[in-house]
C-alpha positions as CSV (number, residue, x, y, z in Angstrom):
1,X,-45.5,-182.2,-77.6
2,X,-47.2,-183.6,-80.7
3,X,-44.7,-182.4,-83.2
4,X,-47.1,-183.5,-86.0
5,X,-49.2,-180.6,-84.9
6,X,-46.4,-178.0,-85.6
7,X,-47.3,-175.4,-88.2
8,X,-44.3,-173.3,-88.4
9,X,-41.4,-172.4,-85.8
10,X,-43.0,-168.9,-84.6
11,X,-44.1,-171.0,-81.4
12,X,-40.4,-171.6,-80.3
13,X,-40.2,-167.7,-79.6
14,X,-42.2,-167.9,-76.3
15,X,-41.0,-171.4,-75.0
16,X,-38.6,-171.9,-72.1
17,X,-35.4,-173.6,-72.0
18,X,-37.5,-176.3,-69.7
19,X,-39.8,-176.7,-72.6
20,X,-37.2,-176.9,-75.4
21,X,-35.2,-179.7,-73.9
22,X,-38.8,-181.5,-73.4
23,X,-39.4,-181.1,-77.2
24,X,-35.9,-181.9,-78.1
25,X,-36.5,-185.5,-76.4
26,X,-39.9,-185.6,-78.4
27,X,-38.5,-184.5,-81.7
28,X,-35.7,-187.5,-81.2
29,X,-38.3,-190.0,-80.2
30,X,-40.2,-189.1,-83.4
31,X,-37.3,-189.4,-85.4
32,X,-36.3,-192.9,-84.3
33,X,-39.8,-194.2,-84.7
34,X,-40.4,-192.6,-87.9
35,X,-37.0,-193.4,-89.4
36,X,-36.9,-197.2,-88.1
37,X,-39.5,-198.0,-90.9
38,X,-38.5,-195.7,-93.7
39,X,-35.0,-195.5,-93.2
40,X,-33.0,-192.2,-93.7
41,X,-30.1,-190.1,-92.4
42,X,-30.9,-190.6,-88.7
43,X,-27.3,-190.2,-87.1
44,X,-26.6,-186.5,-88.2
45,X,-30.7,-185.1,-87.4
46,X,-30.1,-186.8,-83.9
47,X,-27.1,-184.7,-83.5
48,X,-28.7,-181.2,-84.7
49,X,-32.0,-181.2,-82.5
50,X,-31.1,-178.5,-80.1
51,X,-29.1,-176.1,-82.6
52,X,-31.9,-176.9,-85.0
53,X,-34.2,-175.6,-82.5
54,X,-32.0,-172.8,-81.0
55,X,-31.6,-171.4,-84.9
56,X,-35.1,-171.4,-85.5
57,X,-35.9,-169.6,-81.9
58,X,-33.2,-167.0,-82.5
59,X,-33.7,-166.3,-86.2
60,X,-36.9,-165.5,-88.4
61,X,-37.2,-168.1,-91.1
62,X,-37.9,-167.7,-93.8
63,X,-37.0,-164.0,-93.8
64,X,-33.9,-165.1,-92.3
65,X,-32.0,-167.4,-94.9
66,X,-31.0,-171.0,-93.1
67,X,-28.6,-172.6,-95.5
68,X,-28.3,-176.4,-94.5
69,X,-24.7,-178.2,-95.7
70,X,-25.4,-181.0,-96.1
71,X,-29.2,-181.4,-96.5
72,X,-29.3,-184.6,-94.8
73,X,-29.3,-183.0,-91.4
74,X,-32.3,-181.0,-92.1
75,X,-35.1,-183.0,-91.0
76,X,-35.4,-181.2,-87.7
77,X,-35.8,-178.1,-89.6
78,X,-38.5,-180.0,-91.9
79,X,-40.4,-180.7,-88.8
80,X,-40.2,-177.3,-87.2
81,X,-41.4,-176.0,-90.4
82,X,-44.6,-177.9,-90.4
83,X,-43.8,-181.2,-92.3
84,X,-43.9,-183.6,-89.5
85,X,-47.2,-185.1,-90.5
86,X,-45.7,-186.4,-93.8
87,X,-42.8,-188.2,-92.5
88,X,-44.4,-191.6,-93.0
89,X,-43.5,-190.4,-96.7
90,X,-40.0,-189.7,-95.8
91,X,-37.9,-190.6,-98.9
92,X,-40.9,-192.6,-100.6
93,X,-42.2,-192.1,-104.0
94,X,-44.1,-188.9,-104.2
95,X,-43.3,-188.1,-100.8
96,X,-41.2,-185.8,-98.7
97,X,-38.0,-185.5,-99.7
98,X,-34.5,-186.4,-98.0
99,X,-33.1,-183.0,-98.7
100,X,-34.0,-179.4,-98.7
101,X,-36.9,-179.1,-101.3
102,X,-37.5,-175.4,-102.5
103,X,-40.8,-176.8,-103.9
104,X,-41.6,-178.4,-100.4
105,X,-41.3,-175.1,-98.3
106,X,-40.7,-171.3,-97.9
107,X,-38.3,-172.1,-95.3
108,X,-36.0,-174.3,-97.6
109,X,-34.2,-171.5,-99.3
110,X,-31.2,-173.7,-100.9
111,X,-31.2,-177.2,-102.1
112,X,-28.3,-179.3,-100.9
113,X,-27.6,-183.0,-101.9
114,X,-23.9,-182.7,-102.5
115,X,-21.7,-180.9,-99.6
116,X,-19.9,-177.7,-99.3
117,X,-22.3,-175.8,-101.5
118,X,-23.7,-173.6,-98.5
119,X,-21.1,-171.2,-97.9
120,X,-21.3,-170.0,-101.6
121,X,-24.9,-170.1,-101.8
122,X,-24.8,-167.7,-98.8
123,X,-22.2,-165.2,-100.2
124,X,-24.7,-165.0,-103.1
125,X,-27.4,-164.0,-100.7
126,X,-25.6,-161.8,-99.0
127,X,-24.5,-160.0,-102.2
128,X,-28.3,-159.7,-103.0
129,X,-29.4,-158.7,-99.7
130,X,-26.8,-155.7,-99.3
131,X,-27.6,-154.6,-103.0
132,X,-31.2,-154.6,-102.4
133,X,-30.9,-153.1,-99.0
134,X,-32.6,-155.4,-96.9
135,X,-31.6,-156.6,-93.4
136,X,-32.0,-160.3,-93.4
137,X,-29.2,-162.7,-91.7
138,X,-27.6,-165.2,-93.7
139,X,-26.7,-168.4,-91.7
140,X,-25.0,-171.3,-93.5
141,X,-25.1,-174.4,-91.4
142,X,-22.0,-176.6,-92.5
143,X,-20.4,-179.5,-91.2
144,X,-16.9,-180.3,-90.2
145,X,-16.5,-182.7,-93.0
146,X,-18.1,-180.7,-95.7
147,X,-15.6,-177.7,-94.6
148,X,-13.0,-179.8,-96.2
149,X,-14.6,-179.4,-99.4
150,X,-12.3,-177.1,-102.0
151,X,-15.4,-175.2,-102.9
152,X,-16.0,-174.3,-99.0
153,X,-12.4,-173.3,-98.6
154,X,-13.1,-171.0,-101.7
155,X,-16.1,-169.6,-100.3
156,X,-14.6,-168.9,-96.5
157,X,-11.7,-167.0,-98.3
158,X,-14.1,-165.0,-100.6
159,X,-16.4,-164.1,-97.5
160,X,-13.7,-163.1,-95.4
161,X,-12.1,-160.9,-98.0
162,X,-15.3,-159.1,-98.7
163,X,-16.4,-158.7,-94.9
164,X,-20.0,-159.7,-95.6
165,X,-22.3,-160.1,-92.7
166,X,-22.9,-164.0,-92.5
167,X,-22.8,-166.0,-89.7
168,X,-21.5,-169.4,-90.4
169,X,-22.5,-172.2,-87.9
170,X,-19.9,-175.1,-88.1
171,X,-21.6,-178.1,-86.9
172,X,-18.6,-180.0,-85.6
173,X,-19.4,-183.9,-84.8
174,X,-15.9,-185.0,-85.7
175,X,-17.4,-186.9,-88.3
176,X,-19.1,-186.5,-92.1
177,X,-20.4,-190.1,-93.0
178,X,-17.1,-191.6,-92.1
179,X,-14.4,-190.2,-89.3
180,X,-13.1,-186.9,-90.9
181,X,-9.6,-187.0,-92.2
182,X,-7.1,-184.2,-92.8
183,X,-5.3,-181.2,-91.6
184,X,-8.1,-178.7,-91.2
185,X,-10.0,-181.5,-89.1
186,X,-7.0,-181.6,-87.0
187,X,-7.2,-178.0,-86.7
188,X,-10.8,-178.1,-85.5
189,X,-9.8,-180.8,-82.8
190,X,-7.3,-178.3,-81.3
191,X,-10.2,-175.6,-81.5
192,X,-12.1,-177.8,-79.7
193,X,-9.8,-178.2,-76.8
194,X,-9.1,-174.3,-76.6
195,X,-12.2,-173.5,-74.5
196,X,-14.1,-170.1,-75.0
197,X,-11.4,-168.4,-77.2
198,X,-13.5,-165.2,-77.9
199,X,-14.4,-164.5,-74.2
200,X,-10.7,-164.8,-72.6
201,X,-9.8,-162.6,-75.7
202,X,-12.2,-160.1,-75.0
203,X,-11.7,-160.1,-71.2
204,X,-7.7,-159.9,-71.6
205,X,-8.2,-157.0,-73.8
206,X,-10.3,-155.2,-70.9
207,X,-7.4,-156.0,-68.6
208,X,-4.9,-154.6,-70.5
209,X,-6.8,-151.1,-71.3
210,X,-7.0,-150.7,-67.2
211,X,-3.2,-150.8,-66.8
212,X,-1.6,-147.4,-66.9
213,X,1.0,-147.5,-69.9
214,X,4.5,-146.8,-68.5
215,X,6.4,-144.9,-70.6
216,X,4.2,-146.0,-73.8
217,X,5.5,-149.5,-73.8
218,X,3.0,-151.3,-72.3
219,X,0.1,-149.7,-74.4
220,X,2.3,-150.4,-77.6
221,X,2.8,-154.0,-76.2
222,X,-0.8,-154.3,-75.8
223,X,-1.9,-154.9,-79.1
224,X,0.6,-157.3,-79.8
225,X,-0.1,-159.5,-76.8
226,X,-3.7,-159.8,-77.4
227,X,-2.8,-161.1,-80.9
228,X,-0.6,-163.4,-79.7
229,X,-3.1,-164.9,-77.1
230,X,-5.0,-166.4,-80.1
231,X,-1.7,-168.6,-81.0
232,X,-1.4,-169.6,-77.6
233,X,-5.3,-170.5,-77.1
234,X,-5.9,-171.6,-80.4
235,X,-3.1,-173.4,-82.9
236,X,-2.8,-171.5,-86.3
237,X,-6.5,-169.5,-85.7
238,X,-7.6,-170.6,-89.1
239,X,-10.7,-168.7,-89.4
240,X,-10.0,-165.1,-87.9
241,X,-6.8,-165.3,-90.3
242,X,-9.3,-165.5,-93.3
243,X,-11.3,-162.9,-91.8
244,X,-14.1,-164.4,-89.5
245,X,-14.7,-163.7,-86.1
246,X,-14.5,-167.2,-84.3
247,X,-16.9,-167.9,-81.5
248,X,-16.7,-171.2,-79.6
249,X,-16.3,-173.9,-79.3
250,X,-19.7,-174.1,-78.0
251,X,-21.9,-176.8,-76.9
252,X,-24.5,-178.1,-79.4
253,X,-27.0,-179.7,-77.0
254,X,-27.0,-176.7,-74.4
255,X,-29.5,-174.3,-75.0
256,X,-28.2,-171.4,-72.6
257,X,-24.7,-171.5,-75.0
258,X,-26.3,-171.8,-77.9
259,X,-28.6,-168.8,-77.2
260,X,-25.9,-166.9,-75.8
261,X,-23.4,-166.9,-78.6
262,X,-25.8,-166.8,-81.2
263,X,-27.1,-163.6,-80.3
264,X,-23.7,-162.2,-79.8
265,X,-23.0,-163.6,-83.5
266,X,-26.0,-161.3,-84.4
267,X,-24.3,-158.0,-83.1
268,X,-21.2,-158.3,-84.5
269,X,-20.2,-156.8,-87.8
270,X,-18.6,-158.8,-90.8
271,X,-18.2,-162.4,-90.9
272,X,-18.8,-164.7,-87.8
273,X,-17.9,-168.4,-87.3
274,X,-19.6,-170.3,-84.5
275,X,-18.2,-173.3,-83.8
276,X,-20.7,-176.0,-82.5
277,X,-19.8,-179.5,-81.3
278,X,-22.4,-182.1,-81.5
279,X,-22.7,-185.5,-81.0
280,X,-23.6,-187.4,-84.1
281,X,-26.4,-189.9,-83.3
282,X,-27.2,-188.3,-80.0
283,X,-30.3,-190.1,-77.9
284,X,-30.2,-193.5,-79.7
285,X,-27.3,-195.3,-78.4
286,X,-26.7,-197.8,-81.4
287,X,-26.3,-194.5,-83.5
288,X,-24.3,-192.6,-80.9
289,X,-21.8,-195.1,-80.6
290,X,-21.1,-195.4,-84.3
291,X,-17.6,-194.9,-85.1
292,X,-17.4,-195.7,-88.7
293,X,-20.5,-194.1,-90.0
294,X,-22.9,-197.1,-90.5
295,X,-25.3,-195.0,-88.8
296,X,-25.3,-192.1,-91.2
297,X,-27.9,-193.0,-93.3
298,X,-29.8,-196.3,-92.9
299,X,-32.7,-198.7,-93.9
300,X,-35.3,-199.4,-91.7
301,X,-34.3,-201.3,-88.5
302,X,-35.7,-202.3,-85.1
303,X,-35.6,-199.7,-82.7
304,X,-35.0,-201.9,-79.6
305,X,-32.0,-203.6,-80.7
306,X,-30.6,-201.1,-83.4
307,X,-30.5,-204.4,-86.1
308,X,-31.3,-203.3,-89.6
309,X,-33.8,-205.0,-91.6
310,X,-32.2,-206.6,-94.6
311,X,-33.2,-209.6,-97.1
312,X,-32.5,-212.7,-95.8
313,X,-29.6,-214.7,-97.7
314,X,-29.3,-211.6,-99.9
315,X,-26.4,-211.2,-102.7
316,X,-23.2,-209.5,-101.7
317,X,-23.3,-205.9,-102.8
318,X,-21.8,-204.4,-105.8
319,X,-19.9,-202.4,-104.0
320,X,-18.1,-205.1,-101.8
321,X,-17.8,-207.3,-104.9
322,X,-15.6,-204.5,-106.4
323,X,-13.6,-203.5,-103.6
324,X,-13.0,-207.1,-102.4
325,X,-11.6,-208.1,-105.7
326,X,-9.5,-205.3,-105.9
327,X,-8.5,-206.1,-102.5
328,X,-7.4,-209.7,-103.6
329,X,-5.4,-208.5,-106.7
330,X,-3.4,-206.0,-104.3
331,X,-2.1,-208.9,-102.5
332,X,0.2,-209.7,-105.1
333,X,0.0,-206.6,-107.0
334,X,1.6,-203.7,-105.1
335,X,1.0,-200.9,-107.4
336,X,-2.8,-201.3,-106.5
337,X,-3.6,-198.1,-104.3
338,X,-7.1,-197.6,-103.2
339,X,-8.7,-193.7,-102.8
340,X,-12.0,-192.5,-101.7
341,X,-13.6,-189.2,-101.3
342,X,-15.0,-189.7,-97.7
343,X,-17.0,-192.9,-98.9
344,X,-14.9,-196.2,-97.1
345,X,-17.9,-197.4,-95.8
346,X,-20.4,-197.0,-98.4
347,X,-17.6,-198.3,-101.0
348,X,-16.9,-201.2,-98.8
349,X,-13.0,-200.4,-98.5
350,X,-13.1,-201.4,-94.9
351,X,-11.4,-204.7,-95.7
352,X,-8.8,-203.2,-98.1
353,X,-7.8,-200.3,-95.3
354,X,-7.3,-203.3,-93.0
355,X,-5.2,-205.3,-94.8
356,X,-3.3,-202.4,-96.7
357,X,-3.5,-199.1,-94.4
358,X,-0.7,-197.7,-96.1
359,X,-2.0,-198.1,-99.7
360,X,-5.4,-196.8,-98.6
361,X,-6.3,-192.9,-98.8
362,X,-9.7,-191.3,-97.8
363,X,-9.2,-188.0,-98.8
364,X,-12.6,-186.4,-97.3
365,X,-15.0,-184.8,-99.2
366,X,-12.6,-183.6,-102.1
367,X,-13.3,-185.3,-105.2
368,X,-11.4,-183.0,-107.3
369,X,-8.5,-183.6,-105.3
370,X,-8.8,-187.4,-105.2
371,X,-9.0,-187.8,-108.9
372,X,-5.7,-185.6,-109.6
373,X,-4.3,-187.7,-106.8
374,X,-5.2,-190.7,-108.7
375,X,-3.6,-189.1,-111.8
376,X,-0.2,-188.3,-109.8
377,X,0.2,-191.9,-108.5
378,X,-0.6,-193.0,-112.1
379,X,2.0,-190.8,-113.6
380,X,4.3,-192.7,-111.4
381,X,3.7,-196.4,-112.3
382,X,1.2,-196.9,-109.8
383,X,-2.6,-198.4,-110.3
384,X,-4.7,-196.1,-108.5
385,X,-8.4,-197.6,-107.8
386,X,-10.7,-194.6,-107.3
387,X,-14.0,-195.7,-105.7
388,X,-16.5,-193.0,-106.4
389,X,-20.3,-192.3,-106.6
390,X,-21.4,-191.6,-110.2
391,X,-23.1,-188.4,-108.3
392,X,-19.9,-187.4,-107.1
393,X,-17.9,-187.7,-110.1
394,X,-19.8,-185.1,-111.5
395,X,-17.9,-182.8,-109.1
396,X,-14.4,-183.7,-110.5
397,X,-15.3,-183.4,-114.3
398,X,-12.6,-181.1,-115.1
399,X,-9.8,-183.4,-113.3
400,X,-11.2,-186.0,-115.4
401,X,-11.1,-184.1,-118.5
402,X,-7.7,-182.5,-117.8
403,X,-5.1,-184.3,-115.6
404,X,-6.4,-188.3,-116.2
405,X,-7.7,-188.6,-119.8
406,X,-5.6,-185.9,-121.5
407,X,-2.4,-187.2,-120.0
408,X,-3.7,-190.8,-120.9
409,X,-2.9,-191.9,-117.3
410,X,-3.9,-195.7,-116.4
411,X,-6.5,-194.6,-113.3
412,X,-9.2,-197.3,-112.4
413,X,-12.4,-195.5,-112.1
414,X,-14.9,-197.5,-109.8
415,X,-18.0,-195.6,-110.8
416,X,-20.5,-196.9,-107.9
417,X,-24.2,-196.1,-107.7
418,X,-24.5,-195.5,-111.5
419,X,-28.2,-195.5,-112.7
420,X,-31.2,-194.7,-110.4
421,X,-30.5,-194.8,-106.5
422,X,-33.9,-194.5,-105.4
423,X,-34.6,-192.7,-102.1
424,X,-31.5,-190.0,-101.9
425,X,-33.6,-188.7,-105.1
426,X,-32.6,-186.3,-107.9
427,X,-29.1,-185.0,-106.2
428,X,-27.8,-188.6,-106.1
429,X,-29.0,-190.3,-108.9
430,X,-26.1,-191.9,-111.1
431,X,-27.9,-191.2,-114.4
432,X,-25.2,-188.7,-115.9
433,X,-21.9,-190.2,-116.3
434,X,-22.1,-191.8,-119.6
435,X,-23.0,-188.8,-120.9
436,X,-20.5,-186.4,-119.2
437,X,-17.5,-189.3,-120.0
438,X,-18.2,-190.9,-123.3
439,X,-17.2,-188.0,-125.4
440,X,-13.8,-187.8,-123.6
441,X,-10.8,-189.1,-125.4
442,X,-8.7,-192.0,-124.4
443,X,-11.3,-193.2,-121.7
444,X,-13.0,-197.1,-121.7
445,X,-16.7,-197.3,-120.0
446,X,-18.1,-200.8,-119.0
447,X,-20.5,-201.9,-117.2
448,X,-21.2,-205.9,-116.3
449,X,-24.3,-207.8,-116.4
450,X,-23.7,-209.6,-113.4
451,X,-21.2,-210.0,-110.5
452,X,-19.4,-212.8,-112.1
453,X,-18.7,-210.4,-115.3
454,X,-18.2,-207.7,-112.8
455,X,-15.1,-209.4,-111.0
456,X,-13.6,-210.2,-114.1
457,X,-14.3,-206.3,-115.6
458,X,-12.4,-205.5,-112.1
459,X,-9.4,-207.9,-113.4
460,X,-9.5,-206.4,-117.0
461,X,-9.2,-202.7,-115.5
462,X,-6.1,-203.8,-113.1
463,X,-4.4,-205.5,-116.1
464,X,-5.1,-202.6,-118.7
465,X,-2.1,-200.4,-119.1
466,X,-3.3,-198.0,-122.0
467,X,-5.1,-195.2,-120.3
468,X,-8.0,-194.4,-117.8
469,X,-10.8,-197.0,-117.5
470,X,-14.2,-196.7,-115.8
471,X,-16.1,-199.6,-114.3
472,X,-19.8,-198.8,-113.8
473,X,-22.1,-200.6,-111.4
474,X,-25.4,-200.2,-109.6
475,X,-26.3,-199.6,-105.9
476,X,-27.6,-202.5,-103.9
477,X,-26.9,-206.4,-104.2
478,X,-26.0,-208.6,-106.8
479,X,-27.9,-211.3,-108.6
480,X,-26.6,-214.0,-106.5
481,X,-24.7,-215.6,-109.6
482,X,-21.9,-218.2,-109.2
483,X,-18.5,-216.9,-109.4
484,X,-15.7,-218.0,-111.4
485,X,-12.6,-219.2,-109.6
486,X,-10.0,-217.9,-112.1
487,X,-10.2,-214.4,-113.2
488,X,-9.6,-213.7,-116.8
489,X,-9.5,-210.5,-119.1
490,X,-12.4,-209.4,-121.3
491,X,-11.4,-208.2,-124.5
492,X,-11.6,-204.2,-124.5
493,X,-14.4,-203.2,-126.8
494,X,-16.2,-206.5,-127.3
495,X,-20.0,-207.3,-126.8
496,X,-21.8,-210.6,-126.3
497,X,-25.1,-212.1,-127.7
498,X,-27.2,-213.7,-125.1
499,X,-29.9,-214.2,-127.3
500,X,-30.1,-214.9,-130.9
501,X,-33.1,-213.2,-132.8
502,X,-34.0,-211.9,-136.6
503,X,-36.4,-209.5,-136.1
504,X,-35.1,-206.9,-134.1
505,X,-31.9,-206.6,-131.9
506,X,-31.6,-205.1,-128.4
507,X,-28.4,-203.5,-127.3
508,X,-28.3,-203.0,-123.6
509,X,-26.0,-203.6,-120.7
510,X,-25.9,-203.8,-116.6
511,X,-29.1,-204.0,-115.1
512,X,-31.1,-203.5,-118.2
513,X,-30.0,-207.2,-119.5
514,X,-32.6,-209.1,-117.3
515,X,-35.5,-206.7,-118.2
516,X,-34.3,-207.2,-122.2
517,X,-34.2,-211.0,-121.8
518,X,-37.4,-211.2,-119.9
519,X,-39.0,-209.1,-123.0
520,X,-37.4,-211.2,-125.3
521,X,-38.8,-214.5,-123.7
522,X,-42.1,-213.0,-123.7
523,X,-42.3,-211.7,-127.1
524,X,-41.0,-215.1,-128.5
525,X,-44.2,-216.4,-127.5
526,X,-45.5,-214.0,-130.0
527,X,-43.5,-215.2,-132.7
528,X,-41.4,-212.2,-132.5
529,X,-37.5,-213.1,-132.6
530,X,-35.4,-210.5,-130.8
531,X,-31.7,-210.7,-130.2
532,X,-30.3,-209.6,-127.1
533,X,-26.8,-208.2,-127.2
534,X,-24.8,-207.6,-123.8
535,X,-23.3,-204.1,-124.7
536,X,-20.7,-204.5,-122.1
537,X,-18.2,-201.8,-123.4
538,X,-20.3,-198.4,-124.0
539,X,-16.9,-197.1,-125.2
540,X,-15.0,-198.5,-127.2
541,X,-18.3,-200.0,-128.6
542,X,-18.0,-203.4,-130.5
543,X,-17.8,-202.0,-134.1
544,X,-17.3,-205.4,-136.0
545,X,-20.9,-206.6,-134.2
546,X,-22.6,-203.2,-134.9
547,X,-21.5,-203.5,-138.5
548,X,-23.1,-206.6,-138.8
549,X,-26.2,-205.8,-137.3
550,X,-26.4,-202.3,-139.3
551,X,-25.8,-204.6,-142.6
552,X,-28.3,-207.1,-141.6
553,X,-31.1,-204.1,-141.8
554,X,-33.0,-205.1,-138.6
555,X,-34.4,-202.7,-136.2
556,X,-32.2,-201.8,-133.2
557,X,-33.3,-201.0,-129.8
558,X,-30.7,-199.4,-127.3
559,X,-32.1,-199.6,-123.8
560,X,-29.9,-197.7,-121.0
561,X,-30.7,-196.7,-117.3
562,X,-28.9,-193.3,-118.2
563,X,-29.7,-190.3,-119.5
564,X,-30.6,-190.5,-123.3
565,X,-28.8,-187.1,-124.3
566,X,-25.4,-188.1,-125.3
567,X,-25.9,-191.8,-123.7
568,X,-24.9,-195.0,-125.3
569,X,-28.3,-194.9,-127.7
570,X,-26.5,-191.6,-129.0
571,X,-23.3,-193.5,-129.9
572,X,-25.1,-196.1,-132.0
573,X,-26.9,-193.1,-133.9
574,X,-23.7,-191.5,-134.2
575,X,-21.9,-194.9,-135.5
576,X,-24.7,-195.6,-138.3
577,X,-24.8,-192.0,-139.1
578,X,-21.1,-191.8,-139.6
579,X,-20.8,-195.1,-142.0
580,X,-23.7,-194.3,-143.9
581,X,-26.4,-196.8,-142.6
582,X,-29.0,-194.3,-143.0
583,X,-32.3,-197.1,-143.5
584,X,-32.1,-198.9,-140.4
585,X,-34.5,-198.3,-137.5
586,X,-33.1,-197.2,-134.4
587,X,-35.1,-196.6,-131.3
588,X,-33.9,-195.5,-128.0
589,X,-35.0,-196.2,-124.4
590,X,-33.2,-194.7,-121.2
591,X,-34.2,-191.7,-119.0
592,X,-36.0,-188.5,-120.2
593,X,-34.6,-185.1,-120.2
594,X,-35.4,-184.1,-116.6
595,X,-34.1,-184.7,-113.0
596,X,-35.7,-188.0,-111.7
597,X,-37.2,-187.4,-107.9
598,X,-37.1,-189.8,-105.0
599,X,-38.7,-193.3,-104.6
600,X,-37.8,-196.8,-105.2
601,X,-36.2,-197.7,-108.3
602,X,-38.9,-200.0,-109.4
603,X,-41.2,-197.2,-109.2
604,X,-39.3,-194.6,-110.8
605,X,-38.6,-197.2,-114.0
606,X,-42.2,-197.7,-114.4
607,X,-42.6,-193.6,-114.3
608,X,-40.3,-192.9,-117.1
609,X,-41.2,-195.8,-119.0
610,X,-38.5,-198.4,-118.4
611,X,-40.1,-201.9,-117.9
612,X,-40.3,-204.9,-119.4
613,X,-43.9,-204.1,-120.7
614,X,-42.6,-200.9,-122.1
615,X,-40.1,-202.8,-124.1
616,X,-42.3,-205.1,-125.5
617,X,-44.7,-202.4,-126.4
618,X,-41.7,-200.6,-128.0
619,X,-40.6,-203.6,-130.0
620,X,-43.9,-204.3,-131.5
621,X,-44.1,-200.6,-132.7
622,X,-40.8,-201.2,-134.4
623,X,-41.6,-204.4,-136.3
624,X,-44.4,-204.0,-139.1
625,X,-46.7,-206.9,-138.6
626,X,-45.7,-208.4,-142.2
627,X,-42.2,-208.9,-141.1
628,X,-43.1,-211.1,-137.9
629,X,-41.4,-214.3,-138.3
630,X,-42.7,-217.6,-136.4
């Protein structure tokens, strides 16, 4: 079947199981071919082909609400709802989003880029349905990894308590991004081996009812026997104790089993949890055999071999530089402990985990717990290294404020993917962390200009004993600079002048340094002398240098690959105001007050006006002609 001809999922209603099996093969072939060119979340989507088809056959989207958690497993849903013809643009600038997008389709009823939100959203939709008196089904589809998130557990508790009619589909592939961890994952493991628990329990109930109650004793025992059965079959029966009717486990690649259980779930009053077992990467051997999460989300690859298409002789990634520097320091400092919320592969912590398994903790998708865990370790004199993406750190804001910074505990936050990340789009752009961290007392925030300064900042963070410290670094590879053999401490709150100038000063850091230097070089050819300062400490700032700059009364331009509201430029303006420097011209360049969608970082920077050409234009507007010097 040519899947690009699909307009909506209604055609599924009249298809036979044989035709659906053929459609599944066509969809898998389509995904493997398209994602080999664009990259994307291939593993999760190959695993949910049959499940997605079954859901759209049994339910009536968009009347019935299918809520995908996490949204990276929604590609098949996009195909069945008429977007296959756009897959050449997947995750490309102005193209199809890699996550559910309400503006893309009426079938995308909820946007998910972070995990564990679907159940709370489903509860809200169910309450709204009941208040309005409508009859749609609410069907969140959540992975076993996302179910470890605290928010998901809070929602399960509320749904079970209120007894709302919600059908939760638990897509259990034993992995989220990396292999899942935790006691709840172990519960699911026992459930997988329990067989069709619900059917056995129902059959026993019928059997007991047929046996005459001798003296009433057997009748009295019947309910206790039936309730005890669940503890014999399934250790704990976690979901039933929360108030759900548990169905499964079900083979997520078997249409007959899926249809039987989905139709049964529709008849049950109150919350239902359908436990579906799927195989991540199914149908493509490199992804299917992946045990560590490499094929969760990829760039382009060769279909025949599964080899990733990477730049030749690329410099090491920033994640690798940071984690390997920590690993080296951990060999002589036994206080160092690494923590990650389900991102050991993305944060390049495999080497640390292999060498120091007793000091490596993957806590699953639980950013709040990861942060307070780090605080507890720090309270006992350890050196916790928390590797966490900027966009995921947002989820632990209260823990950063209340548990870490308020107690002034020595936690090392390694903030990965800081700045624009590109193809994953607005849910993953790491552009808010400066604004939501800068105002918190006791916290040091820094960002290096290159890998060499980066490794020295890692060393500085480990040596720092006066409270929490955060190192921001971008997604992708470094610049390929030579690394010093000996690590050294960088004095906290010190900046460095990279280029002298007399007409204007650019204050910037991280990824914007090279752009500022290039602009200064080009401006010099027009007799405009620009000083470029590596403002590597965002907090505390180099107040001595700031006083010198402001007293000289030359214009100042701040540049940051982060939001302007509450950002680094705001900090410079606040300093000038607080110290009475009211005459100095201060301009800011950064990310405007809107969410930035997906596309390459280069395309996005051009869209928002953060390029060398834009810097040059801004500098020229800030310097009157008569002030330009040879």
